[in-house]
C-alpha positions as YAML, in Angstrom:
chain: A
units: angstrom
residues:
- id: 1
  name: MET
  ca: [116.39, 100.81, 82.13]
- id: 2
  name: SER
  ca: [113.24, 98.97, 83.18]
- id: 3
  name: GLU
  ca: [110.91, 100.18, 85.94]
- id: 4
  name: LYS
  ca: [111.82, 97.13, 88.00]
- id: 5
  name: LYS
  ca: [115.55, 97.88, 87.88]
- id: 6
  name: GLU
  ca: [114.91, 101.50, 88.84]
- id: 7
  name: SER
  ca: [112.86, 100.49, 91.89]
- id: 8
  name: TYR
  ca: [114.53, 101.17, 95.23]
- id: 9
  name: VAL
  ca: [111.49, 100.39, 97.35]
- id: 10
  name: GLU
  ca: [109.01, 97.83, 96.12]
- id: 11
  name: LEU
  ca: [105.85, 96.29, 97.54]
- id: 12
  name: LYS
  ca: [104.50, 93.32, 95.59]
- id: 13
  name: ASN
  ca: [100.98, 92.01, 96.18]
- id: 14
  name: VAL
  ca: [101.09, 93.05, 99.84]
- id: 15
  name: ASN
  ca: [98.05, 92.42, 102.06]
- id: 16
  name: LYS
  ca: [97.43, 93.24, 105.72]
- id: 17
  name: SER
  ca: [94.32, 92.73, 107.86]
- id: 18
  name: PHE
  ca: [93.49, 93.54, 111.46]
- id: 19
  name: GLY
  ca: [90.80, 91.08, 112.48]
- id: 20
  name: GLY
  ca: [88.16, 91.43, 109.78]
- id: 21
  name: PHE
  ca: [89.40, 94.82, 108.62]
- id: 22
  name: GLU
  ca: [91.49, 94.85, 105.42]
- id: 23
  name: ALA
  ca: [93.97, 97.68, 105.94]
- id: 24
  name: SER
  ca: [96.01, 96.91, 102.79]
- id: 25
  name: LYS
  ca: [94.61, 95.14, 99.77]
- id: 26
  name: ASP
  ca: [96.96, 93.86, 97.07]
- id: 27
  name: ILE
  ca: [99.39, 96.79, 97.33]
- id: 28
  name: ASN
  ca: [101.88, 97.14, 94.46]
- id: 29
  name: ILE
  ca: [104.26, 100.09, 94.72]
- id: 30
  name: ASN
  ca: [107.56, 101.02, 93.05]
- id: 31
  name: ILE
  ca: [109.64, 103.93, 94.33]
- id: 32
  name: LYS
  ca: [112.81, 105.18, 92.65]
- id: 33
  name: LYS
  ca: [116.04, 105.92, 94.49]
- id: 34
  name: GLY
  ca: [116.37, 109.49, 95.71]
- id: 35
  name: HIS
  ca: [112.68, 110.33, 95.23]
- id: 36
  name: LEU
  ca: [110.43, 111.92, 97.82]
- id: 37
  name: VAL
  ca: [107.07, 110.14, 97.63]
- id: 38
  name: ALA
  ca: [103.87, 111.13, 99.43]
- id: 39
  name: LEU
  ca: [101.38, 108.52, 100.63]
- id: 40
  name: LEU
  ca: [98.24, 110.64, 100.46]
- id: 41
  name: GLY
  ca: [94.73, 109.75, 101.53]
- id: 42
  name: PRO
  ca: [92.01, 110.29, 104.13]
- id: 43
  name: SER
  ca: [92.13, 108.81, 107.62]
- id: 44
  name: GLY
  ca: [91.75, 105.04, 107.48]
- id: 45
  name: SER
  ca: [92.84, 104.78, 103.85]
- id: 46
  name: GLY
  ca: [95.80, 102.49, 104.64]
- id: 47
  name: LYS
  ca: [98.72, 104.86, 104.16]
- id: 48
  name: THR
  ca: [100.13, 104.53, 107.68]
- id: 49
  name: THR
  ca: [99.84, 100.72, 107.53]
- id: 50
  name: ILE
  ca: [102.04, 100.74, 104.41]
- id: 51
  name: LEU
  ca: [104.60, 102.91, 106.24]
- id: 52
  name: LYS
  ca: [104.61, 100.62, 109.27]
- id: 53
  name: MET
  ca: [105.12, 97.51, 107.11]
- id: 54
  name: LEU
  ca: [108.09, 99.18, 105.42]
- id: 55
  name: ALA
  ca: [109.51, 100.05, 108.82]
- id: 56
  name: GLY
  ca: [108.95, 96.53, 110.14]
- id: 57
  name: LEU
  ca: [106.55, 97.77, 112.83]
- id: 58
  name: GLU
  ca: [103.81, 95.64, 111.24]
- id: 59
  name: ASN
  ca: [104.21, 92.37, 109.33]
- id: 60
  name: ALA
  ca: [102.48, 91.82, 106.00]
- id: 61
  name: ASP
  ca: [100.05, 88.88, 105.91]
- id: 62
  name: SER
  ca: [101.17, 88.12, 102.36]
- id: 63
  name: GLY
  ca: [103.28, 89.62, 99.60]
- id: 64
  name: ASP
  ca: [106.87, 90.83, 99.46]
- id: 65
  name: ILE
  ca: [108.62, 94.03, 100.54]
- id: 66
  name: TYR
  ca: [111.98, 95.00, 99.03]
- id: 67
  name: ILE
  ca: [114.36, 97.80, 99.99]
- id: 68
  name: ALA
  ca: [117.43, 98.34, 97.81]
- id: 69
  name: GLY
  ca: [116.82, 94.96, 96.17]
- id: 70
  name: THR
  ca: [116.69, 93.01, 99.45]
- id: 71
  name: ARG
  ca: [113.52, 91.28, 100.63]
- id: 72
  name: VAL
  ca: [112.96, 92.62, 104.15]
- id: 73
  name: ASN
  ca: [109.81, 90.79, 105.28]
- id: 74
  name: ASP
  ca: [111.77, 88.89, 107.92]
- id: 75
  name: VAL
  ca: [114.38, 91.55, 108.64]
- id: 76
  name: LYS
  ca: [114.18, 93.23, 112.05]
- id: 77
  name: PRO
  ca: [113.29, 96.95, 112.07]
- id: 78
  name: LYS
  ca: [116.72, 97.96, 113.42]
- id: 79
  name: ASP
  ca: [118.43, 96.13, 110.55]
- id: 80
  name: ARG
  ca: [116.42, 97.67, 107.69]
- id: 81
  name: GLY
  ca: [118.48, 100.85, 107.42]
- id: 82
  name: ILE
  ca: [115.49, 103.11, 108.00]
- id: 83
  name: GLY
  ca: [115.18, 106.54, 109.61]
- id: 84
  name: LEU
  ca: [111.84, 107.43, 111.19]
- id: 85
  name: VAL
  ca: [110.27, 110.83, 111.87]
- id: 86
  name: PHE
  ca: [106.95, 111.10, 113.73]
- id: 87
  name: GLN
  ca: [104.52, 113.97, 114.15]
- id: 88
  name: SER
  ca: [105.11, 113.87, 117.92]
- id: 89
  name: TYR
  ca: [108.89, 114.43, 117.43]
- id: 90
  name: ALA
  ca: [109.66, 111.56, 119.88]
- id: 91
  name: LEU
  ca: [112.71, 113.41, 121.20]
- id: 92
  name: PHE
  ca: [114.38, 112.49, 124.48]
- id: 93
  name: ARG
  ca: [113.18, 115.17, 126.88]
- id: 94
  name: TYR
  ca: [116.26, 115.10, 129.10]
- id: 95
  name: LYS
  ca: [118.82, 115.07, 126.31]
- id: 96
  name: THR
  ca: [120.14, 118.17, 124.57]
- id: 97
  name: VAL
  ca: [119.88, 118.83, 120.84]
- id: 98
  name: TYR
  ca: [123.40, 117.47, 120.44]
- id: 99
  name: GLU
  ca: [122.65, 114.35, 122.50]
- id: 100
  name: ASN
  ca: [119.40, 113.62, 120.68]
- id: 101
  name: ILE
  ca: [121.10, 113.76, 117.26]
- id: 102
  name: ALA
  ca: [124.05, 111.70, 118.50]
- id: 103
  name: PHE
  ca: [121.90, 108.97, 120.04]
- id: 104
  name: GLY
  ca: [121.79, 106.57, 117.06]
- id: 105
  name: LEU
  ca: [125.48, 107.01, 116.38]
- id: 106
  name: LYS
  ca: [126.30, 106.08, 119.98]
- id: 107
  name: ILE
  ca: [124.11, 102.97, 119.70]
- id: 108
  name: GLU
  ca: [126.18, 102.03, 116.63]
- id: 109
  name: LYS
  ca: [129.30, 102.55, 118.80]
- id: 110
  name: ARG
  ca: [130.81, 105.05, 116.40]
- id: 111
  name: ASP
  ca: [134.12, 106.76, 117.18]
- id: 112
  name: LYS
  ca: [133.72, 109.86, 119.34]
- id: 113
  name: ASN
  ca: [135.48, 112.08, 116.82]
- id: 114
  name: TYR
  ca: [133.22, 110.81, 114.04]
- id: 115
  name: ILE
  ca: [130.12, 111.44, 116.19]
- id: 116
  name: LYS
  ca: [131.20, 114.99, 116.96]
- id: 117
  name: LYS
  ca: [131.93, 115.75, 113.31]
- id: 118
  name: ARG
  ca: [128.71, 114.16, 112.06]
- id: 119
  name: VAL
  ca: [126.45, 115.83, 114.66]
- id: 120
  name: ASN
  ca: [127.97, 119.25, 114.07]
- id: 121
  name: GLU
  ca: [127.49, 118.81, 110.31]
- id: 122
  name: LEU
  ca: [123.82, 117.96, 110.84]
- id: 123
  name: ILE
  ca: [123.23, 120.82, 113.26]
- id: 124
  name: GLU
  ca: [124.59, 123.15, 110.60]
- id: 125
  name: LEU
  ca: [122.52, 121.43, 107.90]
- id: 126
  name: VAL
  ca: [119.20, 121.79, 109.73]
- id: 127
  name: GLY
  ca: [119.86, 125.38, 110.79]
- id: 128
  name: LEU
  ca: [120.25, 124.89, 114.55]
- id: 129
  name: LYS
  ca: [123.80, 126.12, 115.07]
- id: 130
  name: GLY
  ca: [124.15, 127.65, 118.54]
- id: 131
  name: MET
  ca: [121.34, 125.52, 119.98]
- id: 132
  name: GLU
  ca: [123.41, 122.39, 120.66]
- id: 133
  name: LYS
  ca: [122.97, 122.56, 124.43]
- id: 134
  name: ARG
  ca: [119.26, 123.35, 124.47]
- id: 135
  name: TYR
  ca: [116.66, 120.83, 125.60]
- id: 136
  name: PRO
  ca: [113.46, 120.07, 123.64]
- id: 137
  name: ARG
  ca: [111.37, 122.18, 126.05]
- id: 138
  name: GLN
  ca: [113.49, 125.18, 125.08]
- id: 139
  name: LEU
  ca: [112.73, 124.80, 121.36]
- id: 140
  name: SER
  ca: [109.79, 125.76, 119.18]
- id: 141
  name: GLY
  ca: [107.77, 123.06, 117.43]
- id: 142
  name: GLY
  ca: [109.56, 123.71, 114.16]
- id: 143
  name: GLN
  ca: [112.97, 123.52, 115.83]
- id: 144
  name: ARG
  ca: [112.09, 120.26, 117.57]
- id: 145
  name: GLN
  ca: [111.04, 118.74, 114.26]
- id: 146
  name: ARG
  ca: [114.36, 119.81, 112.73]
- id: 147
  name: VAL
  ca: [116.13, 117.93, 115.53]
- id: 148
  name: ALA
  ca: [113.96, 114.90, 114.77]
- id: 149
  name: PHE
  ca: [114.95, 115.05, 111.08]
- id: 150
  name: ALA
  ca: [118.63, 115.37, 111.95]
- id: 151
  name: ARG
  ca: [118.49, 112.44, 114.36]
- id: 152
  name: ALA
  ca: [116.68, 110.31, 111.74]
- id: 153
  name: ILE
  ca: [119.36, 110.84, 109.08]
- id: 154
  name: ALA
  ca: [122.39, 110.84, 111.41]
- id: 155
  name: THR
  ca: [123.13, 107.15, 110.82]
- id: 156
  name: GLN
  ca: [122.79, 107.66, 107.03]
- id: 157
  name: PRO
  ca: [119.79, 105.36, 106.54]
- id: 158
  name: GLN
  ca: [118.94, 104.12, 103.08]
- id: 159
  name: LEU
  ca: [115.28, 105.10, 103.51]
- id: 160
  name: LEU
  ca: [113.58, 107.92, 105.45]
- id: 161
  name: LEU
  ca: [109.98, 107.40, 106.58]
- id: 162
  name: LEU
  ca: [107.96, 110.39, 107.81]
- id: 163
  name: ASP
  ca: [104.56, 109.92, 109.44]
- id: 164
  name: GLU
  ca: [102.54, 113.18, 109.31]
- id: 165
  name: PRO
  ca: [105.73, 115.09, 110.24]
- id: 166
  name: PHE
  ca: [104.13, 118.55, 110.25]
- id: 167
  name: ALA
  ca: [100.75, 117.75, 111.82]
- id: 168
  name: ALA
  ca: [101.66, 119.18, 115.24]
- id: 169
  name: ILE
  ca: [103.09, 122.44, 113.85]
- id: 170
  name: ASP
  ca: [101.19, 125.66, 113.17]
- id: 171
  name: THR
  ca: [100.30, 126.58, 109.59]
- id: 172
  name: LYS
  ca: [102.92, 129.27, 108.93]
- id: 173
  name: VAL
  ca: [105.83, 127.20, 110.27]
- id: 174
  name: ARG
  ca: [104.50, 124.11, 108.48]
- id: 175
  name: LYS
  ca: [104.73, 125.89, 105.13]
- id: 176
  name: GLU
  ca: [108.27, 127.04, 105.87]
- id: 177
  name: LEU
  ca: [109.33, 123.52, 106.87]
- id: 178
  name: ARG
  ca: [107.97, 122.00, 103.66]
- id: 179
  name: GLY
  ca: [110.37, 124.00, 101.54]
- id: 180
  name: TRP
  ca: [113.20, 123.32, 103.99]
- id: 181
  name: LEU
  ca: [112.53, 119.56, 103.97]
- id: 182
  name: ARG
  ca: [112.43, 119.48, 100.16]
- id: 183
  name: GLU
  ca: [115.83, 121.19, 100.01]
- id: 184
  name: LEU
  ca: [117.24, 118.97, 102.76]
- id: 185
  name: ILE
  ca: [116.24, 115.75, 101.00]
- id: 186
  name: ASN
  ca: [117.61, 117.05, 97.70]
- id: 187
  name: GLU
  ca: [120.91, 117.81, 99.44]
- id: 188
  name: VAL
  ca: [121.34, 114.48, 101.25]
- id: 189
  name: GLY
  ca: [119.84, 112.45, 98.38]
- id: 190
  name: ILE
  ca: [117.91, 110.04, 100.59]
- id: 191
  name: THR
  ca: [114.87, 108.14, 99.33]
- id: 192
  name: SER
  ca: [111.95, 109.38, 101.43]
- id: 193
  name: ILE
  ca: [108.30, 108.49, 101.97]
- id: 194
  name: VAL
  ca: [105.99, 110.90, 103.78]
- id: 195
  name: VAL
  ca: [102.50, 110.00, 105.01]
- id: 196
  name: THR
  ca: [100.03, 112.87, 104.89]
- id: 197
  name: HIS
  ca: [96.33, 113.61, 104.58]
- id: 198
  name: ASP
  ca: [97.13, 117.20, 103.52]
- id: 199
  name: GLN
  ca: [96.89, 117.41, 99.73]
- id: 200
  name: GLU
  ca: [98.58, 120.82, 99.58]
- id: 201
  name: GLU
  ca: [101.53, 119.33, 101.45]
- id: 202
  name: ALA
  ca: [101.72, 116.33, 99.10]
- id: 203
  name: LEU
  ca: [101.41, 118.43, 95.95]
- id: 204
  name: GLU
  ca: [104.15, 120.82, 97.09]
- id: 205
  name: LEU
  ca: [106.62, 118.31, 98.51]
- id: 206
  name: ALA
  ca: [106.52, 115.14, 96.46]
- id: 207
  name: ASP
  ca: [108.16, 113.91, 93.29]
- id: 208
  name: GLU
  ca: [105.40, 111.32, 93.17]
- id: 209
  name: ILE
  ca: [102.09, 110.80, 94.96]
- id: 210
  name: ILE
  ca: [100.58, 107.43, 95.86]
- id: 211
  name: LEU
  ca: [96.88, 108.04, 96.49]
- id: 212
  name: THR
  ca: [95.25, 105.54, 98.87]
- id: 213
  name: ASN
  ca: [91.62, 104.80, 99.69]
- id: 214
  name: HIS
  ca: [90.00, 101.96, 101.66]
- id: 215
  name: GLY
  ca: [93.26, 100.03, 101.77]
- id: 216
  name: LYS
  ca: [93.92, 100.21, 98.03]
- id: 217
  name: VAL
  ca: [96.18, 102.29, 95.82]
- id: 218
  name: GLU
  ca: [93.82, 104.43, 93.76]
- id: 219
  name: GLN
  ca: [96.38, 106.14, 91.55]
- id: 220
  name: THR
  ca: [100.11, 106.80, 91.36]
- id: 221
  name: GLY
  ca: [101.80, 109.64, 89.48]
- id: 222
  name: THR
  ca: [103.47, 113.03, 89.65]
- id: 223
  name: PRO
  ca: [101.59, 115.74, 91.55]
- id: 224
  name: SER
  ca: [100.62, 117.31, 88.22]
- id: 225
  name: ASP
  ca: [99.35, 114.00, 86.81]
- id: 226
  name: ILE
  ca: [97.36, 113.13, 89.92]
- id: 227
  name: TYR
  ca: [95.76, 116.56, 90.15]
- id: 228
  name: ASN
  ca: [95.08, 117.24, 86.47]
- id: 229
  name: ASN
  ca: [94.36, 113.71, 85.25]
- id: 230
  name: PRO
  ca: [92.50, 111.76, 87.95]
- id: 231
  name: LYS
  ca: [91.72, 108.23, 86.79]
- id: 232
  name: THR
  ca: [89.14, 107.15, 89.38]
- id: 233
  name: PRO
  ca: [86.04, 108.77, 90.91]
- id: 234
  name: PHE
  ca: [87.79, 108.97, 94.28]
- id: 235
  name: ALA
  ca: [90.88, 110.66, 92.81]
- id: 236
  name: ALA
  ca: [88.70, 113.21, 91.00]
- id: 237
  name: ALA
  ca: [86.62, 114.00, 94.09]
- id: 238
  name: PHE
  ca: [89.38, 113.90, 96.74]
- id: 239
  name: LEU
  ca: [91.84, 116.38, 95.23]
- id: 240
  name: GLY
  ca: [90.83, 120.01, 95.13]
- id: 241
  name: ASP
  ca: [87.79, 121.80, 96.57]
- id: 242
  name: ASN
  ca: [85.30, 119.85, 94.51]
- id: 243
  name: SER
  ca: [81.58, 119.72, 93.90]
- id: 244
  name: VAL
  ca: [79.93, 116.52, 92.68]
- id: 245
  name: ILE
  ca: [77.04, 117.04, 90.25]
- id: 246
  name: GLU
  ca: [74.51, 114.25, 89.84]
- id: 247
  name: ASN
  ca: [73.41, 115.07, 86.29]
- id: 248
  name: ILE
  ca: [75.93, 117.10, 84.32]
- id: 249
  name: SER
  ca: [73.86, 116.84, 81.13]
- id: 250
  name: GLU
  ca: [71.58, 119.59, 82.52]
- id: 251
  name: PHE
  ca: [74.42, 122.11, 82.24]
- id: 252
  name: LYS
  ca: [75.03, 124.03, 79.03]
- id: 253
  name: GLY
  ca: [77.90, 122.69, 76.99]
- id: 254
  name: PHE
  ca: [77.66, 119.22, 78.56]
- id: 255
  name: GLU
  ca: [74.40, 118.01, 77.05]
- id: 256
  name: GLY
  ca: [74.42, 114.32, 76.23]
- id: 257
  name: ILE
  ca: [76.88, 113.38, 78.98]
- id: 258
  name: PRO
  ca: [75.03, 110.97, 81.28]
- id: 259
  name: GLY
  ca: [75.55, 110.70, 85.02]
- id: 260
  name: LYS
  ca: [77.82, 112.42, 87.50]
- id: 261
  name: ALA
  ca: [80.69, 114.87, 87.20]
- id: 262
  name: VAL
  ca: [83.18, 116.61, 89.47]
- id: 263
  name: ILE
  ca: [83.59, 120.37, 89.14]
- id: 264
  name: ARG
  ca: [86.53, 122.27, 90.64]
- id: 265
  name: PRO
  ca: [86.35, 125.98, 91.45]
- id: 266
  name: GLU
  ca: [89.09, 126.80, 88.95]
- id: 267
  name: PHE
  ca: [86.91, 125.36, 86.17]
- id: 268
  name: VAL
  ca: [84.17, 127.95, 86.80]
- id: 269
  name: ASN
  ca: [83.89, 131.54, 85.56]
- id: 270
  name: VAL
  ca: [81.38, 133.70, 87.44]
- id: 271
  name: TYR
  ca: [79.96, 136.90, 85.91]
- id: 272
  name: ALA
  ca: [77.89, 139.62, 87.56]
- id: 273
  name: GLN
  ca: [74.82, 140.65, 85.56]
- id: 274
  name: ASP
  ca: [76.46, 143.75, 84.08]
- id: 275
  name: GLU
  ca: [79.81, 142.15, 83.18]
- id: 276
  name: SER
  ca: [80.87, 141.12, 79.68]
- id: 277
  name: ILE
  ca: [80.47, 137.39, 79.17]
- id: 278
  name: GLU
  ca: [82.57, 135.17, 76.97]
- id: 279
  name: HIS
  ca: [80.89, 132.06, 75.57]
- id: 280
  name: ALA
  ca: [77.44, 133.57, 76.21]
- id: 281
  name: ALA
  ca: [75.72, 130.61, 74.55]
- id: 282
  name: SER
  ca: [77.03, 128.30, 77.27]
- id: 283
  name: VAL
  ca: [76.32, 130.20, 80.48]
- id: 284
  name: ASP
  ca: [73.86, 129.10, 83.15]
- id: 285
  name: ASP
  ca: [71.99, 131.18, 85.70]
- id: 286
  name: ALA
  ca: [72.97, 130.78, 89.34]
- id: 287
  name: VAL
  ca: [72.33, 132.39, 92.73]
- id: 288
  name: VAL
  ca: [75.10, 133.22, 95.20]
- id: 289
  name: SER
  ca: [74.29, 131.39, 98.45]
- id: 290
  name: LYS
  ca: [77.48, 132.23, 100.38]
- id: 291
  name: VAL
  ca: [80.47, 134.56, 100.08]
- id: 292
  name: VAL
  ca: [83.70, 133.81, 101.98]
- id: 293
  name: PHE
  ca: [86.68, 136.20, 102.01]
- id: 294
  name: LYS
  ca: [89.93, 134.18, 101.97]
- id: 295
  name: GLY
  ca: [92.50, 136.92, 101.58]
- id: 296
  name: ASN
  ca: [93.78, 136.48, 98.03]
- id: 297
  name: ILE
  ca: [90.48, 135.12, 96.69]
- id: 298
  name: ILE
  ca: [86.74, 135.30, 97.29]
- id: 299
  name: GLU
  ca: [85.10, 131.88, 97.58]
- id: 300
  name: LEU
  ca: [81.53, 131.64, 96.33]
- id: 301
  name: LYS
  ca: [78.93, 128.95, 96.90]
- id: 302
  name: LEU
  ca: [76.49, 128.93, 94.02]
- id: 303
  name: ASN
  ca: [73.07, 127.32, 93.64]
- id: 304
  name: ILE
  ca: [72.71, 126.20, 90.05]
- id: 305
  name: LYS
  ca: [70.02, 123.87, 88.70]
- id: 306
  name: GLY
  ca: [69.35, 122.44, 92.15]
- id: 307
  name: SER
  ca: [73.03, 121.76, 92.89]
- id: 308
  name: GLU
  ca: [75.66, 123.67, 94.84]
- id: 309
  name: ILE
  ca: [79.08, 124.32, 93.35]
- id: 310
  name: THR
  ca: [82.10, 126.27, 94.56]
- id: 311
  name: ALA
  ca: [83.77, 129.01, 92.51]
- id: 312
  name: TYR
  ca: [86.41, 131.69, 93.03]
- id: 313
  name: ARG
  ca: [86.56, 135.39, 92.21]
- id: 314
  name: ASN
  ca: [89.67, 137.53, 92.48]
- id: 315
  name: VAL
  ca: [89.70, 140.18, 95.20]
- id: 316
  name: GLY
  ca: [90.08, 142.90, 92.54]
- id: 317
  name: GLN
  ca: [86.95, 141.86, 90.65]
- id: 318
  name: LYS
  ca: [83.57, 143.49, 91.21]
- id: 319
  name: GLN
  ca: [82.10, 142.29, 94.48]
- id: 320
  name: VAL
  ca: [79.10, 139.99, 94.37]
- id: 321
  name: ILE
  ca: [76.89, 139.45, 97.40]
- id: 322
  name: GLN
  ca: [74.80, 136.68, 98.91]
- id: 323
  name: GLY
  ca: [71.47, 136.32, 97.10]
- id: 324
  name: GLU
  ca: [72.74, 137.95, 93.90]
- id: 325
  name: ASN
  ca: [71.89, 136.43, 90.51]
- id: 326
  name: VAL
  ca: [75.00, 135.67, 88.45]
- id: 327
  name: LYS
  ca: [75.96, 133.95, 85.21]
- id: 328
  name: VAL
  ca: [78.21, 130.87, 85.27]
- id: 329
  name: PHE
  ca: [80.38, 129.32, 82.58]
- id: 330
  name: ILE
  ca: [81.87, 125.90, 83.34]
- id: 331
  name: ARG
  ca: [84.97, 125.31, 81.23]
- id: 332
  name: LYS
  ca: [85.40, 121.60, 81.96]
- id: 333
  name: VAL
  ca: [84.48, 118.79, 84.33]
- id: 334
  name: PHE
  ca: [85.68, 115.36, 85.35]
- id: 335
  name: GLU
  ca: [83.05, 112.90, 84.18]
- id: 336
  name: ILE
  ca: [82.80, 109.97, 86.61]
- id: 337
  name: ASP
  ca: [81.11, 106.59, 86.79]
- id: 338
  name: ASP
  ca: [81.54, 103.69, 89.20]
- id: 339
  name: THR
  ca: [85.12, 102.91, 88.15]
- id: 340
  name: LYS
  ca: [86.78, 105.72, 86.19]
- id: 341
  name: ALA
  ca: [87.11, 109.47, 85.71]
- id: 342
  name: SER
  ca: [87.83, 111.39, 82.52]
- id: 343
  name: SER
  ca: [88.19, 115.05, 81.61]
- id: 344
  name: ARG
  ca: [85.45, 116.64, 79.47]
- id: 345
  name: GLU
  ca: [85.62, 120.19, 78.13]
- id: 346
  name: ASN
  ca: [82.62, 122.38, 77.50]
- id: 347
  name: SER
  ca: [81.43, 121.67, 73.95]
- id: 348
  name: ILE
  ca: [81.78, 125.35, 73.03]
- id: 349
  name: TYR
  ca: [85.51, 124.78, 72.66]
- id: 350
  name: SER
  ca: [84.85, 122.52, 69.70]
- id: 351
  name: GLY
  ca: [82.28, 124.86, 68.12]
- id: 352
  name: ASN
  ca: [82.16, 128.39, 66.77]
- id: 353
  name: ASP
  ca: [79.56, 129.94, 69.05]
- id: 354
  name: SER
  ca: [81.99, 131.92, 71.18]
- id: 355
  name: ILE
  ca: [80.35, 135.29, 71.74]
- id: 356
  name: VAL
  ca: [81.16, 138.33, 73.82]
- id: 357
  name: ILE
  ca: [78.24, 140.49, 74.92]
...
């Protein structure tokens, strides 16, 4: 089956400007039926504009938007078969949980028995049984967002759009809701698009990530592909806790590579002076400039050859302190230029100078 036939949501050469600001530039996106896709990018990257054009809340200046094979550019928002979930919940304050979930079904003038059956099914599905008569003010943030999800899917929309759905919820509950939402979408089988600037959220939730920057799609792929094989300088630098090095050729094992590179903490091995060192021929000297305890890991900021990079040590490893001299082995980097990024391993992996001292 071709990619085109598999597409459930498609944007073709879509452009959108606000005055002189280009919010979307030649957007081409294909999303498969039943997938959960994350639109990921920094503030102002164009991800919310894409969501609003799909919902019909903004009109594209040019290009075509298809949902389930139908061109929807001129279709009213209420007729697009879309469910919406916002970070602010947007619940009716003076309606109960039951009434909020039933609202769309009543607008559709569904039979009362059907509404009761459907709402009770959804209350069970989102884990709010026994809370039917509560008002939003009587619910926690996580519970209110569950009501918002249930209301959004009550009318069985063909597409679910979520705009930063967990932004207003505290960290612990947000993590719990991610897993719950993933299971919920798997169960109901609805094609879903979530807008987020949180890369951990996108990597954990999505079947596919669409990475946006300055109104353009930088890269599309699975979370693993996007994270491990960035294709552009922005993709390499945006994902992960990265350091950008101006001249990677100064580092051992990367001689002869001109220009810049991105280094992630997981690419770096840090050794105290009295620890055994693998690949001793390819270690550089560094000074610890900062030590941050993060619970399961120790984050280190290292000064090395006039640059600062970030590295991790496990809590169980020997403690290193600020100002201490250490040895650093960089396993690989993402080499970047003006247009592309590519993975480069330390040259020791292709040689025979691996030494333990």
